[in-house]
C-alpha positions as CSV (number, residue, x, y, z in Angstrom):
1,X,23.1,220.0,172.3
2,X,26.0,222.3,171.9
3,X,24.5,225.1,174.0
4,X,23.7,222.8,176.8
5,X,27.2,221.5,177.0
6,X,28.6,225.1,176.8
7,X,26.6,226.3,179.7
8,X,28.6,224.3,182.4
9,X,31.9,225.4,180.7
10,X,30.6,229.0,180.8
11,X,29.8,228.7,184.7
12,X,33.3,227.3,185.3
13,X,34.9,230.1,183.2
14,X,32.7,232.7,185.3
15,X,33.3,231.5,188.8
16,X,37.0,230.2,188.8
17,X,38.5,233.6,188.3
18,X,35.9,235.2,190.8
19,X,36.8,232.3,193.2
20,X,40.4,233.8,193.1
21,X,39.2,237.4,193.6
22,X,37.0,236.3,196.4
23,X,40.0,234.7,198.1
24,X,42.0,237.9,197.9
25,X,39.0,239.9,199.2
26,X,38.5,237.6,202.2
27,X,42.0,237.6,203.1
28,X,42.1,241.3,202.9
29,X,39.1,241.7,205.1
30,X,40.2,239.5,207.6
31,X,43.7,241.1,207.8
32,X,41.9,244.5,208.1
33,X,39.8,243.2,210.9
34,X,42.7,241.6,212.7
35,X,44.7,244.8,212.5
36,X,41.7,246.9,213.8
37,X,41.1,244.4,216.7
38,X,44.9,244.5,217.6
39,X,44.9,248.3,217.6
40,X,41.5,248.2,219.7
41,X,43.2,245.9,222.3
42,X,46.4,248.1,222.4
43,X,44.3,251.4,223.2
44,X,42.0,249.3,225.5
45,X,45.1,248.0,227.6
46,X,46.7,251.6,227.6
47,X,43.4,252.9,229.1
48,X,43.1,250.2,231.8
49,X,47.1,250.8,232.5
50,X,46.4,254.8,232.7
51,X,43.2,254.0,235.0
52,X,45.2,251.8,237.3
53,X,47.9,254.6,237.5
54,X,45.4,257.2,237.9
55,X,46.6,259.2,235.3
56,X,45.0,262.4,233.8
57,X,41.4,262.4,232.4
58,X,42.6,264.2,229.2
59,X,44.5,261.0,228.2
60,X,41.4,259.0,228.7
61,X,39.4,261.3,226.5
62,X,41.7,260.7,223.5
63,X,41.7,257.2,224.1
64,X,37.9,257.0,224.3
65,X,37.6,258.8,220.9
66,X,40.2,256.5,219.4
67,X,38.2,253.6,220.5
68,X,35.1,255.0,219.3
69,X,36.8,255.6,215.9
70,X,38.2,252.1,215.7
71,X,34.9,250.5,216.7
72,X,33.2,252.5,213.7
73,X,36.0,251.4,211.4
74,X,35.5,247.9,212.5
75,X,31.8,247.8,211.9
76,X,32.2,249.3,208.5
77,X,34.9,246.9,207.6
78,X,33.0,244.0,208.8
79,X,30.1,244.9,206.3
80,X,32.5,244.9,203.3
81,X,31.5,242.2,200.8
82,X,34.1,239.4,200.1
83,X,32.6,238.6,196.7
84,X,33.1,240.8,193.6
85,X,29.6,240.9,192.7
86,X,26.1,241.1,194.5
87,X,22.8,239.0,194.2
88,X,21.4,240.9,191.5
89,X,24.4,240.6,189.4
90,X,24.4,236.8,190.1
91,X,20.7,236.6,189.2
92,X,21.2,238.4,185.9
93,X,24.1,235.9,185.2
94,X,22.1,232.8,185.8
95,X,19.1,234.4,183.8
96,X,21.3,234.8,180.9
97,X,23.1,231.6,181.2
98,X,20.0,229.5,181.5
99,X,17.7,231.2,179.1
100,X,19.1,229.1,176.2
101,X,18.3,226.0,178.0
102,X,14.8,227.3,178.6
103,X,14.4,228.1,174.7
104,X,15.8,224.8,173.8
105,X,13.2,223.0,176.2
106,X,10.4,225.3,174.9
107,X,11.3,224.6,171.5
108,X,11.4,220.8,172.0
109,X,8.0,220.9,173.9
110,X,6.5,222.9,171.0
111,X,7.8,220.4,168.4
112,X,6.4,217.5,170.4
113,X,3.1,219.2,170.8
114,X,2.7,220.1,167.1
115,X,4.1,216.7,166.2
116,X,1.2,214.9,168.0
117,X,-1.3,217.4,166.5
118,X,-0.2,217.1,163.0
119,X,0.8,213.3,163.3
């Protein structure tokens, strides 16, 4: 009985601190993506401005390279996880957490089975 009441507490103790870390990671990712978007828009607007004014192609090449670099950074940043663990870690956690409950149920089943056979 103690083990089954311990498991929910163990899950809470595991996930509450990770929830705080998740919020920090999600905020950081959102801020990074917003900053990259803002920079991307600034450069895109500069390119449009230069095209309208028919300025040199050399400036446009530099801006194109910057836009491509920002696009790559945005793509990589958008793939950054916002949880401090992956699904394998989560599966390990739940297998370790629920293994005692499985053992308790198995033990109860065996006792019940042998109790009926012997009784």
